[in-house]
C-alpha positions as CSV (number, residue, x, y, z in Angstrom):
1,M,119.4,113.9,118.0
2,P,121.9,116.2,116.3
3,G,120.3,119.6,115.8
4,A,121.5,119.7,112.2
5,L,119.3,116.7,111.3
6,T,116.2,118.5,112.7
7,G,116.9,121.9,111.0
8,R,118.5,123.5,114.0
9,R,122.2,123.9,113.0
10,G,124.6,124.7,115.8
11,A,122.2,123.6,118.5
12,G,124.1,120.4,119.4
13,Q,121.7,117.7,120.6
14,V,118.0,118.5,120.6
15,P,115.0,116.5,121.5
16,A,113.1,115.3,118.5
17,E,109.7,114.0,117.7
18,E,109.6,110.8,115.5
19,W,106.9,110.9,112.8
20,H,105.7,107.8,111.0
21,C,103.4,107.4,108.1
22,N,102.8,105.0,105.2
23,H,102.3,105.6,101.5
24,G,99.7,102.8,101.5
25,I,99.0,99.6,103.3
26,R,97.5,96.6,101.7
27,L,96.8,93.5,103.8
28,V,95.2,90.2,102.7
29,A,94.2,88.0,105.6
30,E,92.9,84.4,105.7
31,Q,89.5,84.7,107.2
32,A,89.4,81.7,109.6
33,T,92.8,82.1,111.2
34,G,93.5,85.8,110.6
35,R,96.9,85.0,109.2
36,I,98.3,87.7,107.0
37,L,98.8,86.1,103.5
38,Y,100.1,89.3,101.8
39,A,101.3,92.6,103.1
40,R,102.5,95.7,101.2
41,L,103.4,99.0,102.8
42,G,105.5,102.1,102.2
43,P,107.0,103.2,105.5
44,R,108.2,106.8,105.9
45,Q,110.0,107.9,109.1
46,T,111.1,111.5,109.8
47,P,112.5,113.3,112.9
48,R,111.3,116.8,113.6
49,A,112.4,119.3,116.2
50,P,109.5,119.9,118.7
51,G,107.0,122.3,117.2
52,A,108.4,122.1,113.7
53,A,105.9,122.1,110.9
54,K,107.9,120.2,108.3
55,D,110.5,117.4,108.0
56,A,114.1,118.5,108.0
57,V,115.5,115.2,106.9
58,V,113.9,111.8,105.8
59,P,116.1,108.9,106.9
60,L,113.5,106.2,105.9
61,D,111.2,106.4,102.8
62,V,110.4,103.2,101.1
63,P,107.8,103.6,98.4
64,R,106.8,99.9,98.4
65,A,107.9,97.0,100.6
66,A,105.9,93.7,100.1
67,H,105.9,90.0,100.8
68,T,108.0,88.0,98.4
69,A,106.4,85.0,96.5
70,A,108.2,82.7,98.9
71,T,106.8,84.5,101.9
72,Q,103.3,84.3,100.5
73,R,103.6,80.6,99.8
74,F,104.8,80.1,103.4
75,A,101.9,82.1,104.8
76,V,99.4,80.2,102.7
77,D,100.8,76.9,103.9
78,R,100.6,78.0,107.6
79,A,97.1,79.3,107.1
80,R,96.0,75.9,105.6
81,H,97.6,74.2,108.6
82,G,95.9,76.6,111.0
83,S,92.5,76.1,109.3
84,A,92.9,72.3,109.5
85,L,93.6,72.6,113.3
86,L,90.5,74.8,113.7
87,R,88.3,72.3,111.9
88,A,89.7,69.4,114.1
């Protein structure tokens, strides 16, 4: 990636490590099927020059991304269907 994005200005293209973390993950799963009924996470992605101790730039930092109410209703419906199939 461009050296300027990893803290090495004037270096042209440099190899970079890609660091990922989350501010917090919350998953609610239906027990029988394992279907995720609700998910919330806060992804953060940063490139670093190899050996660098800190992030030079943060292109992705979402404090909270979560299922919408419609997504939750769909997941619950699919879990009910899956549970019924398992019982059959």
